[in-house]
C-alpha positions in Angstrom: 12.2 22.5 -22.1 9.4 20.1 -22.9 12.0 17.7 -24.4 14.1 17.8 -21.2 11.0 17.3 -19.1 9.9 14.3 -21.3 13.4 12.8 -21.2 13.5 13.3 -17.4 10.2 11.5 -16.9 11.4 8.6 -19.0 14.3 7.9 -16.7 14.0 5.2 -14.1 13.3 6.3 -10.5 16.7 5.1 -9.3 18.5 7.2 -12.0 16.5 10.3 -11.2 17.3 10.0 -7.5 21.0 9.4 -8.3 21.1 12.5 -10.5 19.3 14.6 -7.9 21.7 13.3 -5.3 24.6 14.2 -7.6 23.3 17.8 -8.1 22.9 18.2 -4.3 26.4 16.9 -3.7 27.7 19.2 -6.4 26.2 22.2 -4.7 27.5 21.1 -1.3 31.0 20.4 -2.7 30.9 23.8 -4.5 30.0 25.6 -1.3 32.6 23.7 0.8 35.3 24.3 -1.9 34.5 28.0 -2.1 34.6 28.5 1.6 37.8 26.5 2.0 39.6 28.4 -0.8 38.3 31.7 0.6 39.5 30.9 4.1 42.9 29.7 2.8 43.3 32.8 0.7 42.5 35.0 3.7 45.0 33.1 5.8 47.7 33.4 3.2 47.1 37.2 2.8 47.3 37.7 6.5 50.5 35.7 6.6 51.9 37.7 3.8 51.0 40.9 5.6 52.9 39.7 8.7 55.9 38.9 6.5 55.8 42.4 4.9 55.8 44.0 8.4 58.9 41.9 9.3 60.7 42.6 6.1 59.9 46.3 6.3 61.3 46.6 9.9 64.5 44.7 8.8 64.9 46.9 5.7 64.5 50.1 7.6 67.0 49.1 10.2 69.7 47.4 8.0 69.0 48.4 4.5 69.1 44.8 3.5 66.4 42.3 2.4 66.4 38.7 3.5 63.8 36.4 1.9 61.6 34.7 4.5 59.2 33.3 2.0 59.2 29.4 1.8 59.0 29.6 -2.0 56.3 28.9 -4.4 53.9 26.0 -3.6 55.6 22.8 -4.6 59.1 24.2 -4.7 61.4 23.0 -2.0 64.0 25.8 -2.3 63.5 29.4 -1.3 65.4 30.3 -4.5 62.4 29.2 -6.6 60.3 32.1 -5.5 60.3 35.7 -6.7 62.7 37.9 -4.8 61.4 40.6 -2.5 61.8 44.3 -3.5 62.9 47.1 -1.2 63.4 50.8 -2.1 64.2 53.8 0.1 63.0 57.2 -1.3 64.2 60.6 -0.2 61.6 63.2 -1.1 62.5 66.8 -1.3 60.7 70.0 -2.2 58.7 70.4 -5.4 57.9 66.6 -5.4 61.4 65.7 -6.2 62.8 62.4 -5.0 65.8 60.3 -5.2 66.5 56.6 -4.5 68.7 56.2 -1.5 68.8 52.4 -1.4 67.3 49.7 -3.7 67.2 45.9 -3.4 67.7 44.4 -5.9 69.7 46.9 -7.8 68.5 48.3 -11.1 64.8 47.2 -10.6 62.3 49.5 -12.3 60.0 51.5 -10.1 56.5 52.0 -11.5 54.9 55.3 -10.9 52.3 53.7 -8.6 55.2 52.7 -6.3 56.5 56.3 -6.1 53.0 57.6 -5.5 52.5 55.0 -2.7 55.7 56.1 -1.0 54.6 59.7 -1.2 51.3 58.9 0.5 53.2 57.3 3.4 54.5 60.8 4.4 51.0 62.1 5.0 48.9 59.2 6.1 48.8 55.7 7.5 51.0 53.1 6.1 49.7 52.3 2.6 49.3 48.6 1.5 48.8 48.1 -2.2 49.3 45.5 -4.9 51.3 46.6 -7.9 52.4 44.8 -11.0 56.2 44.7 -11.4 57.8 43.1 -14.6 54.6 41.0 -15.1 54.5 39.8 -11.5 52.0 41.0 -8.9 53.6 42.3 -5.7 52.1 43.4 -2.5 53.9 46.6 -1.2 53.8 48.4 2.1 55.5 51.7 2.8 56.5 53.5 6.0 58.5 56.7 6.7 61.7 56.8 8.8 60.9 58.4 12.1 64.4 59.2 13.5 66.1 60.4 10.3 65.9 63.3 7.9 62.3 64.1 7.0 61.0 62.8 3.7 62.7 59.5 3.8 60.4 56.5 3.1 61.0 52.8 2.9 58.9 50.6 0.6 59.1 46.8 0.5 57.2 44.3 -1.5 56.7 40.5 -1.6 55.5 38.6 -4.6 51.9 37.3 -4.7 53.0 34.4 -6.9 53.4 32.1 -4.0 49.9 32.9 -2.7 48.3 32.6 -6.1 50.1 29.3 -6.8 49.0 27.9 -3.5 45.4 28.9 -4.2 45.5 27.5 -7.7 46.9 24.2 -6.4 44.2 24.1 -3.7 41.5 24.7 -6.3 42.9 22.0 -8.5 43.1 19.6 -5.5 39.5 20.4 -4.6 38.3 19.9 -8.2 40.0 16.5 -8.5 39.0 15.4 -5.0 35.4 16.6 -5.2 35.0 15.4 -8.8 36.2 11.9 -7.9 34.0 11.9 -4.8 31.0 13.1 -6.9 31.5 10.3 -9.4 31.8 7.7 -6.7 28.8 9.1 -4.9 26.6 9.1 -8.0 27.7 5.6 -9.1 27.5 4.0 -5.7 24.3 5.9 -4.9 22.7 4.6 -8.1 23.6 1.1 -7.2 22.3 1.4 -3.7 19.1 3.0 -4.9 18.6 0.3 -7.5 19.1 -2.3 -4.9 16.7 -0.5 -2.6 14.1 -0.1 -5.3 14.4 -3.6 -6.6 11.4 -4.7 -4.5 9.3 -2.1 -6.3 10.4 -3.6 -9.6 9.4 -7.0 -8.3 5.9 -5.7 -7.4 5.7 -4.0 -10.8 6.5 -7.4 -12.5 3.9 -9.1 -10.4 1.3 -6.5 -11.3 2.2 -6.9 -15.0 1.7 -10.7 -14.6 -1.7 -10.1 -13.0 -2.6 -7.6 -15.7 -1.8 -10.1 -18.4 -4.0 -12.8 -16.8 -7.4 -13.4 -18.4 -9.8 -12.8 -15.5 -12.8 -13.8 -17.6 -12.1 -17.5 -17.7 -13.8 -19.9 -15.4 -10.5 -20.9 -13.7 -8.3 -18.0 -12.8 -4.9 -18.6 -11.2 -3.8 -15.6 -9.1 -1.3 -17.5 -6.9 1.5 -15.1 -7.9 2.5 -12.7 -5.0 5.2 -10.1 -4.5 8.0 -11.9 -2.8 11.4 -10.8 -1.4 12.5 -8.9 1.6 14.2 -5.6 2.4 13.7 -2.2 1.1 12.8 -0.5 4.4 9.7 -0.3 6.4 7.8 1.7 3.7 8.5 -0.9 1.0 7.6 -3.8 3.4 4.2 -2.0 4.1 3.7 -1.5 0.4 4.5 -5.2 -0.3 2.2 -6.4 2.4 -0.6 -4.1 1.2 -0.1 -5.2 -2.4 -0.3 -8.9 -1.4 -3.4 -8.3 0.7 -5.0 -6.5 -2.3 -4.1 -9.5 -4.6 -5.5 -11.9 -2.0 -8.8 -9.9 -1.9 -8.9 -10.0 -5.7 -8.3 -13.7 -5.7 -10.9 -14.3 -3.1 -13.4 -12.1 -5.0 -12.7 -14.0 -8.2 -13.2 -17.4 -6.4 -16.4 -16.1 -4.9 -17.6 -14.9 -8.2 -16.8 -18.2 -9.9 -18.5 -20.1 -7.1 -21.6 -17.8 -7.4 -21.7 -18.3 -11.2 -21.4 -22.0 -10.7 -24.2 -22.0 -8.1 -26.3 -19.9 -10.5 -25.8 -22.3 -13.4 -26.5 -25.2 -11.1 -29.6 -23.5 -9.7 -30.9 -22.7 -13.2 -30.3 -26.3 -14.3 -31.9 -27.7 -11.1 -34.9 -25.3 -11.4 -35.4 -26.2 -15.0 -35.3 -29.9 -14.2 -37.7 -29.5 -11.3 -40.1 -27.5 -13.4 -39.9 -29.8 -16.3 -41.0 -32.8 -14.2 -44.5 -31.5 -13.2 -44.9 -29.9 -16.7 -44.2 -33.2 -18.3 -46.7 -34.9 -15.9 -49.4 -32.3 -16.7 -48.9 -32.8 -20.4 -49.1 -36.5 -20.0 -52.3 -36.4 -18.0 -53.7 -33.9 -20.4 -53.2 -36.4 -23.2 -54.7 -39.2 -21.2 -57.6 -36.9 -20.4 -58.2 -36.3 -24.1 -58.3 -40.1 -24.7 -60.5 -40.6 -21.7 -62.9 -37.8 -22.4 -65.6 -40.2 -23.7 -65.0 -42.7 -20.9 -66.4 -42.9 -17.4 -66.6 -39.7 -15.4 -64.6 -41.3 -12.6 -61.5 -41.8 -14.9 -61.7 -38.2 -16.1 -61.9 -37.0 -12.5 -58.8 -39.1 -11.6 -56.8 -37.5 -14.4 -57.9 -34.0 -13.5 -56.9 -34.7 -9.8 -53.4 -35.7 -10.9 -53.1 -32.6 -13.1 -54.2 -30.4 -10.2 -51.7 -32.2 -7.9 -48.8 -31.6 -10.3 -49.9 -28.0 -10.8 -49.9 -27.5 -7.0 -46.4 -29.0 -6.8 -45.2 -26.6 -9.5 -46.9 -23.7 -7.7 -45.2 -24.6 -4.4 -41.8 -24.9 -6.2 -42.3 -21.5 -7.8 -43.3 -19.9 -4.4 -40.1 -21.3 -2.8 -37.9 -20.1 -5.7 -39.5 -16.6 -5.5 -38.9 -16.5 -1.7 -35.3 -17.5 -2.0 -34.7 -15.0 -4.8 -36.1 -12.2 -2.7 -34.0 -13.2 0.3 -30.9 -13.3 -1.9 -31.7 -9.9 -3.3 -31.9 -8.5 0.3 -35.6 -7.8 -0.3 -36.6 -9.4 3.0 -40.2 -10.6 2.6 -40.7 -10.4 6.4 -43.5 -8.6 8.3 -42.1 -8.6 11.8 -44.4 -8.1 14.7 -44.4 -9.2 18.4 -45.2 -13.0 18.5 -45.0 -15.8 20.9 -42.8 -18.6 19.6 -44.5 -21.1 21.9 -47.9 -20.5 20.3 -46.4 -20.9 16.8 -44.7 -24.2 17.9 -48.0 -25.6 19.4 -49.9 -24.7 16.2 -47.1 -26.4 14.1 -47.3 -29.5 16.4 -51.1 -29.7 16.0 -50.8 -29.5 12.2 -48.1 -32.2 12.1 -50.0 -34.6 14.3 -53.1 -34.2 12.1 -51.2 -34.7 8.9 -48.7 -37.4 10.0 -50.5 -39.6 12.4 -48.2 -42.5 11.6 -45.3 -40.8 13.4 -45.3 -40.7 17.2 -44.9 -37.1 18.2 -43.7 -35.3 21.4 -43.9 -31.6 22.1 -41.7 -30.3 24.9 -42.0 -26.6 26.0 -39.9 -25.4 28.9 -41.2 -21.8 29.2 -44.9 -21.0 29.0 -44.1 -18.2 26.7 -41.2 -17.0 24.4 -42.0 -13.5 23.1 -39.9 -12.2 20.3 -40.3 -10.1 17.2 -40.6 -11.9 13.9 -42.9 -12.8 11.0 -45.3 -15.4 12.4 -46.1 -16.9 8.9 -42.5 -17.4 8.1 -41.6 -18.8 11.5 -44.5 -21.3 11.1 -43.1 -22.1 7.7 -39.7 -22.9 9.2 -41.2 -25.3 11.8 -43.5 -26.9 9.2 -40.5 -27.5 6.8 -38.4 -29.1 9.6 -41.2 -31.3 10.8 -42.1 -32.3 7.2 -38.4 -33.1 6.5 -38.3 -35.3 9.6 -41.4 -37.2 8.5 -40.4 -37.5 4.8 -36.9 -39.0 5.5 -38.0 -41.5 8.2 -40.2 -44.6 8.0 -43.7 -44.7 9.6 -43.5 -45.3 13.3 -40.3 -43.2 13.7 -40.7 -40.8 16.7 -40.4 -37.1 16.1 -39.7 -34.4 18.9 -40.3 -30.7 18.9 -38.6 -28.9 21.8 -38.9 -25.2 22.6 -36.6 -23.6 25.2 -34.7 -20.3 26.0 -31.0 -19.9 26.4 -29.2 -16.7 27.3 -31.2 -14.2 25.2 -32.0 -16.7 22.5 -35.1 -18.8 21.7 -34.0 -22.3 20.8 -36.1 -24.8 18.8 -35.0 -28.4 18.4 -36.6 -30.6 15.8 -35.4 -34.2 16.2 -36.3 -37.6 14.9 -35.2 -41.2 15.6 -34.4 -42.0 11.9 -31.3 -43.6 10.4 -29.4 -40.3 10.5 -27.5 -38.3 7.8 -24.0 -39.2 6.7 -21.3 -36.7 7.3 -20.8 -36.0 3.6 -24.5 -35.2 3.2 -24.7 -33.0 6.4 -22.5 -30.4 4.7 -24.9 -30.1 1.8 -28.4 -30.4 3.3 -29.0 -26.7 3.2 -28.0 -26.4 -0.5 -30.8 -25.8 -2.9 -32.4 -28.8 -4.7 -30.1 -31.1 -2.7 -31.8 -34.4 -1.6 -30.4 -37.0 0.7 -32.9 -39.6 -0.6 -34.0 -38.4 -4.0 -36.6 -41.1 -4.7 -38.3 -40.8 -1.3 -38.5 -37.0 -1.5 -39.9 -37.0 -5.1 -42.5 -39.6 -4.2 -43.6 -37.4 -1.3 -43.9 -34.3 -3.5 -40.8 -32.5 -2.0 -39.0 -29.8 -4.0 -35.6 -30.0 -2.5 -35.8 -26.4 -1.3 -37.3 -26.9 2.2 -34.1 -26.7 4.2 -32.7 -23.9 2.0 -35.8 -21.9 2.8 -35.4 -22.7 6.5 -31.8 -21.5 6.4 -32.6 -18.3 4.6 -35.6 -17.4 6.7 -33.8 -18.1 10.0 -30.8 -16.0 8.8 -33.2 -13.2 7.8 -34.5 -13.2 11.4 -31.0 -12.7 12.7 -30.7 -16.3 13.8 -28.9 -19.5 12.9 -29.7 -23.1 12.1 -27.4 -26.1 12.8 -27.5 -29.8 12.3 -26.3 -32.7 14.4 -26.9 -36.3 13.2 -25.8 -39.7 14.0 -27.4 -43.1 13.4 -30.7 -43.1 15.5 -30.8 -39.3 16.1 -31.0 -36.3 13.8 -31.5 -32.8 15.4 -32.0 -29.5 13.6 -31.5 -26.6 16.1 -32.9 -23.2 15.3 -31.7 -20.2 17.4 -33.6 -16.9 17.2 -32.8 -13.7 19.1 -35.2 -12.7 21.7 -34.1 -9.0 21.2 -36.3 -7.2 18.7 -33.3 -5.1 17.5 -31.8 -8.2 15.8 -34.8 -9.0 13.6 
């Protein structure tokens, strides 16, 4: 049994379905054949009974037998069937009897036939099947009503014609149903194979994906399950399969991009940290040489070392902040704040630290209350204002506008500098990306300011956008006024 189960499971689905279809067809054909043969047999028996009644009436009236049977099945002549048998018995006292008339002459009369004729005298007309000379006959007996008592007529017709017809019918059914079963199984298997071909294509696609090395840097998952047909269910399965492969492909692309960004981030961070460390080491060496010199020179070297250490501390703070934001550890302490107050404080700080840049503060509402982290919001404005001053020449005007717009607080930081090229606009929020590397390094920038702005604004449920053309660069920050979005 286990071997049969194992062998069955190894068959292809199309073959299994074809075999199941064949078994069901065999059961149906068997039931149809059995019912058909049964009905035909009942019909032939009823017809033979009617013939027996006709022959009996004729024999009782004339004493002669005329065959009314059409002959055995497949024989065109009535001479090809077994002749009817007719016997007239005259019963006397003490169970004696004599044969008054017999057709054909000299036929043997089995004891069952005599007993059947005797029963006809005392009961309803008996109807029995009796074997005569190796041939099965169906006999019926009836007494004569208007003659001497004890006279009985018995006639019989051969069952050979009925049996031959039934056998031929069974043979026809076997041949017909057998041929139909073979055609059904073969054609059904072909139709099922064609219908299941899309499943085979999807299996081939899955094997191709399974054989692909997903650990490499560049993974090609462009293969998809193609083709058409197979029904609605197969179409849904094909669509779901391709959507799944698309998601896997997108996930792999996102993972590869994340790994690339991580490698680039580590390389940039290492480079940015190496610069102040190298400077500190150099100034430390100079300080060792200048230890015996004038105190003013020593103080100058110490000031440079403190400056580089401060720059490195600022870089590490920004890196830590971005790492916490990426890890969903939002370093925010939200509370009710007034964005206008934060903007005014940032403007005062910018004017004090950058007096060489004409500055304009424009505030439409007197107050813009929202929920946010005041220190981080101030950091956003300081970074944008510092970015405007660093990337423009002295004397370039800078504007800070605060306004409200349909449930949002909007802050515009603009400058009248040379603008940012379109290819650089798409990258300004990337970490360690600098539009003007030499100017930013000279001013002490880390290349993380705008990345911090983007991350902090996103953490507050807002968005930051850039519009730039020669003569105007505008960073627009949108923050929700609703506390539920912070």
